[in-house]
N, C-alpha and C positions, 0 to 999 in steps of 0.2 A: 887419716888420723893426725891429730896435732903432734908436732915434734916434742912438745913438753910431756905429752902422755907417753910417747915412746921412751923418752929419757927416764921417766919414772920407773917404767917396767925394767929397763936395762939396769938401773941402779939397784932395784929390788932383787932381781934374779941373776944379773950378770949377762953379758953379751951373748953367751952361748945358749941361754934359756929364754931370751926375749928376741924373737926373730921377726924381722919386718921386710926381709928380702923377697924378691919375686920367686925364687926357688921354693922357699917354705910356703909361700902363699899358694903356689901351684900344687905342691904335694898334698896340702891339706884342704884343697878345694873340692874334693870329690870323695864319694864312698862307693858302695857296690851298686848304687843306682846309675853310676856313670854320669850323673849330672854334675856340673861345675859351678861353684859359687866361691869367688876368691875372698878370703878373710883379709882384714887389714894387717893382721899379724898372728903369730903363733907363740904361746907361752907354755913353758914346761915347769910347772911348780915342783919344788923339791920336797915339800912337806905340807901339812895342814896349815901351818902359819902362813906360808906363801899364798895359799888359796884365800885365806882370810884377808890378807892385805890386798890381793888382786881384786876380790869382789867388793871390798869396802871402797876402794878407789873407783872402780867401774860404776858402782851404784851412785856414788857422789857426782860422777861426771857423765852419767847416762851413756856408758859404753856397753855395747852388746857383748855378752860372753856366751860362747857355744862350747859346752863340755863335749869332749870327744874321746871315745874308747880307742878301738883299733880301726875304725872306718870300714867295718865289714857289713854294716847294716844295709837293708834293702828299702828303707823308707825315707832316707834323706834327713833323718833326725839329727845327724851330727854335721850338717852343712851350714855354713855361715851365709844364709840366704840374704840377709840384710847387712852383710859386712860385720865388722866388729872383730873380737878376739876369739880365736880357737884355743881352748884350754886342753892340753894333751898330757896324759899321765904315763905314757909308754916309756919315757926316758928315765924318770926317777922313782915315781910312786908305783913300783911294780914288784913289791916284795911280799912274800908270804911271811907274816909276822909271827904266827904261832899255829901249831897243831896241838890241840889240847886232847890228849889221849884218854883222860878220865871222863870228860864231858862230851867227847866226840864233836869238837868244834874247831873250825879253822878261822883265823883272823887274817885278813888280807888287805892290801892296798888296792885301789880301783884299777890299776894298770896291770895286775896279774893276769896272764893268759889262762883261760879256762883249762886247757889241757895240762898246763904246768901244775895247777892245783890237783888235778886228777892223778898225775904221776906221783906227786909228793904224798898224797893221801894213801895211794896204793903201797908205798914203801912201809907204811905203818899198818897195813891190813885194813885200810879204810877206803871209803868210796864216796865220791861226789857225783851224784847221778846226772844232773842236767848236762846234755850233750848236743848243743846246737851244731849244725853241719859245719860251721866255721870254727869249731872248738879249738883247733890247732893255732888259730890266729886271733880270735875275738877275746876281749878283755872282760873280766868279771864285773867291772864297773858298768860297762856297756850292757852286759847280760842283765844286771839288776835294773838298769834304766829302761830296758825294753821288755823285761820279764821273758827272757829267752826260753825257748822250749827245746825240742829235740826228739829223737826217736824213742827215748826211754820214758817219755811222758806218760804213756798209757799205764805203766806200773808205778813209776816213781814221781810223777808230777813234773812241774816246771820250776824255774828259778825261785818264784815266790814261796814255794814250799820249803825252801832251805835257808832263807834269809831270816836270821834271828834278831840281828841288831845292825844299825847303821850309825856311823858318825857322818854328819853332813854340815856343810857350810851354807847358810842362807845368803841370799843376794846382798844383804846389808853387812855381811861379814860375821854375823853371830854363828856360833857353833852349837849344834843340837846333837843329842844322842837319842835316837829312836829305837825302842826295843831294848831287850836285855839278853844276857847270856843264860837264859833259863828256858826250859821247855814250856812252862806255863807263864803267861804274863797277860793279865787282863786289866791293867791299870791305865786308865786314860784312853784317849782316842788311839786308833791303830795308825800311828804316823809312819811306821815301816811300810804298811800296806799302801799308804798314800804315795810314798816316794817310789815304790816299785812300779815300773812301767810308766813313770811320769816323763820319760824321755828327756831328762835334763832340763825340764822347764821350771822346777820348783826349788832345787838346791843342788849343790855339788857334793858328791860323795867323796869322803876322805878315808873311810875305813869301813870294811864290811865283815860282819861276823856270820859265818855259815855253818849250818848243821851238816855233819858227816854221818855216814852209815857204815856198819861193818861190811867189808867187801865180800860179796857172794863167792863161794869157792868153786862152783861149777857152772858152766853155761853151755847151751846147745843152740845151733842155728839150723833152720829148715826153710824150705821153699815149697809152697803149695800152688798148684796150677789149676785154674778154673777156665772154662770157656764162657761162663756167664758171670758178669761182674756183680749182678744183683745176688746171685747165689753165693758169691764170695763174701759179700757184705753181710748177708743173713747168717752165714756160717760164723763170722767173727762175732756178731752180736750174741748169738746163741751160745758160743763157746765161752764168752766172758760171763754170761748170766749163769753158766754152770759152774763157775768158780775157777776156771783156768785163768792164770795170771801171768801172761807173757810180759817180758820186758819191752818188746817192740812187736808191732804188727804193721808192716809197711805194704803199700799196694802200688802196682804199676798197671796202668790201663793199656788198651790195645795199641794206641798210637805210640806210647812210650816204649812198649815192647818191640814194636816194629822198628823204631829208631835205634834201639840198642842192638837189635839183630843186624841191622844194616851197617851201623857204624863200628860195632865191636865184635860181630860174628858170634854172638852168644847163642849157641845152638841149643842150650837147655831150656830156653824160653819158648816152649812149644804150645802155648795157649793164648787166649785173649786177655787173661788177667793173671797176675802173679802176686802172691802174698809172701813176703819175707818175714820170718818169725824168729825171735830169739827168746829163750827162756833161761832162767837161772835158779839156783837153789844151793843151799849149804850141804845138802845130802844128795850124792850122785844118784842113789837109787830112786829118790823122789823125783829128781829131774827127768830121768829116763822114763819113769812111769807116766809123768805128766805129758811129756812131748809125744810119747807113743799113743797116749789117750787122745791128744789133739790130732795126731795123724789119722787115727781110726775115725774120729768124729768128723773131720773134714772130708775124708773119703766117703763116709756115709751121706754127707751133705751134698755130694756131687763133684768133689775135686777129682780131676783126672789123674793127678799125681801128687805125691807128697814125699819129698826127699829130705832126709835128715843128714846133715854134714857129719862125716866120720872123723874129720880132723880139722885143724886150723886152716889148711890150704883150701879145703872144700868150702869151709865157712867163708873165707875171704873171697872166693870165687862167686859165691852167692851174693855177698854184700857188694861186690863190684858193680852189679847191675844197679842197685839203688844209689850208690855213690856217684854214678856217672849218668844219671837221668838228665840232668841239666845240660850236660855237654852233648848228649845224644840227640836231644830234640831240636838242636840247632839245624838239623838236616831239613827242617820244615820251613825255615825262613831266615832272613838276614837280621831280623830284630825280634826280640822276645820281650813281651810285656808280662812280667812275672809277678803274680800276686798270690797271697795265701789267705784262704778263708776257712772258717770252721763252722760246722753244723753238728747237731746231735748225730751220733753214729747211725741211728735208725733212719735218718733222712739222707744218708749219703747217696743211696741209689737214685733218689729223686733229684738230688743236686746234680749228679753226673748226667742224668738224662736231660735235665734242663740245660746244662752246659753244652751237650751234644746238639740240642736244637739251636742254641745261640751260635754255635760253630757253623751250622748249616745256613743260618740267616745271614751271617756276615762273610761266609765263604773263607773262614780262617781255620787252619788246623789248631786245635786247642788240646794238646796232650795234658793229662793230669796224672799226678802221682802224689804220694805223701803218706800221712800217718792215719791209716784207717782205724787204728785202735782208739784214737782220740778225736776223730772226725775232722782233722786238719788236712786240707787239700791244697797242694801247690798247683795253681792254674797257670798255664803258659799259652798266652795268645801269640801265635807265631805270624809275623808279618813278612810277606815275601819281598816287599820293597820298603826301604826306609824313606818314605816320602810323606808329605804332610797329610794327604788324603787317607792313606792306609793307617797312619798313626791316629788320626781323628776317628776313623772307624774302629780301630782297635780299642780306643778308650771308651767308645760307646758300648762295645761288647763287654768290656770290663765293668762298666756301670750296671749293665743288665745282670751280670754275674753277681755283683755285690747285692743288688736288689733281690735277686733270687735267694741268696744266702740269708738275708735278713728275713724274708718271707718264711723261710724254713727254720726260724728260731735260731739262726746262726749269728755270726759276728764278722766284722770286716777283716780281722786279722787274728791268727792264732799265735804267731811268734814274730813276725817281721815288724810290727808296730805301725803307727800312723804317719808320723813325721810330716813331710810335705806331700808324699806320694798319695796318701789317702785322705788328706785333710778335707778336700772338697766333698767327700762322701760321708763325713761324720753326721750330717743332718739326716742321712738315711737310717742311721742306727740309733740316734739319740733324739729325744724330744727337746724342744727349746728350753724347757725347765731344767732338763739334765745338762744341756750345754751351758746354760747360765750358771748352774751350780759349779761346774768345772771351771768356768771363767772366774768365779768368785774365789775358788780355792787358789787359783793361780795368782789372783790379785792379793790375797792374804799373805802368800809367801813372797811375792815379788811385785810390790806396788808400782815400781818404776819400769817394770816389764823389760829388764835387761837380760834375763836369763833365757836363752834359746827361744826368743819370742816368735809368735805366729806359727808355731808348730802345732800339730794335732787339731788344727782348725779352731784353736782357742785364742 
């Protein structure tokens, strides 16, 4: 980067907020993908006006800008693949600006950590439901940019269901406000929806208005054990069609269970499939009635056991298995190709059977776990050796899994996003007309292609 450009940013932000040293370049060169791409520098805007000035200057001088949340993403969406500037909000733009108790709304800056908002909302008896696995570390700006999901999605939905309005800075420095602080708003195009899940390619978020809910007063955790995974899936589909409304229904397949038993000695996992369930309600009597009904129903459907946690420790012990799946499956290989795909719930059994056949074809262990309630499966292709041949074969297996998901009316990602990791597979999921439409939207927002370019295959 030209010295005059560096000098401009230092004069605008101060030396502490415009960093071009090797240490900052290295720290901001990677995310959860573990891939490394060094940026030319890292900028820490203090407010919206800083973002305006940065983008205006970068647009005029054709400098790439890569917005970055907390770097917890699995798709490479926040990596400076083509160099340029990383724009980070963690240092300054990390404040909860308002909790509106009358309208049940929170207004936050993009660098606020998801869990910090959840904690603040709970102080007021309120609830922010989206709970990505990285919620203790990930930022809300990143959540919006990726449309982050989580375990509660089966009942409460994903990030998109809680974004009411956004302030955003376009690549040319213009500020727009998309959406309103109202429950109903049908005026004009849905610009909020366009910006959600755009992975930082269209605009830079400077303020986020989120919907809150009253905090449920009671909750219960349970674990159901099945020997037949198809039986477990059928049970979930039928339970939901009967009106049962769990917060979460997570599943662990046989390979995952065997890994958890071997690594953590979890003696209660005595079946081929486990379902971890959480239900909530404002009336304790209703909650107990519903979870007991689910127990009876699952046992009728073939569950060999259904245990309801009696206290917080028992609930925490049950959730330990789900929270440690990723760590446990590392017993199967030195390198994990981790992808998330989503299919309609009714086609989960077909998907998992197809993955089993792909596993046999390539001779890889492919443990699967995830969100059975919304059809989102975390697929882990485990490579015994970190060598070029195994990696090549691993990605061939991944491509077959993606094709299978699309054939089953599914999608390439339920929560991780596309970024660079899945960009090459976008043609599997979208027609050329659809891809061109997305490219035209990108061009309308960012004609000079400075903002997180070449992500998402666009």
